[in-house]
N, C-alpha and C positions, 0 to 999 in steps of 0.2 A: 410454321417454321419453314416449310418448303417455299412459300411465296417470298419470304424474307431472303432466302438463299438465292432465289431467281433474281430478285431485285439487286442484290449485292453483286451479282455477276453481270446482269444486263446493262445497267446504267454506266458503270465504269468501263465496261467493254465497249459500249456504243461510243463513249467519249474517246477512248484511245484509238478505236478503228477510224473514227471520223478524223482525228488528228493525223493519223498516218496517211489516209487517203488525201487529205488536203495538203499535207506536206509534199506529197509526190505530184499532185495535180497542179498546184499553184506554186510554182518555183519562185515567183517574184514577191510572195508574201513573206513577211517576217514572222517570228514565233508568236508574237503578240496577236497578230491578225488571225493566225491559225487557231490559237487558243480561244479567242473571242467567238469566232464562228462556230467552233466545236461546242463551246459552252452554250451558245444560243440555240443551236440545234438540239442539244440535249434538253434544255429547258422547254423548248417547243414540244418535243416528244412527251416529256413528263406532263406538261399542261394538257395536252390532247388526251392522254390516257386518264388523267384525273377527271377531266370533263366527261369522258365516256362513262367512267365508273359512277360519277355523280348522277348522270342521266339515267343509268340503269337502276340505281338505287331509288331515285325519285319516281320512276315509273313503275317500279315493282311493288310499291306499297300504296295503300289508299291514303294514309295520313303519315307523312314523313316525320312530323314532330313528335307523335306519341307512339309510333311503332318501335319495336325492339328488334 
């Protein structure tokens, strides 16, 4: 339950912080540009974390298909 709460706070928080930073840093971008870049950054962070967790799980067990 604790990890779920962390994820519920972390990912939307990262999205909104990125939007606020980009809105103040890139004055000539419109809202759609800021949204797309924030969304892609969040997706990249999520993909990186998912890859790291998959690597840890794959290397932690001798047989990934039959281990529990």
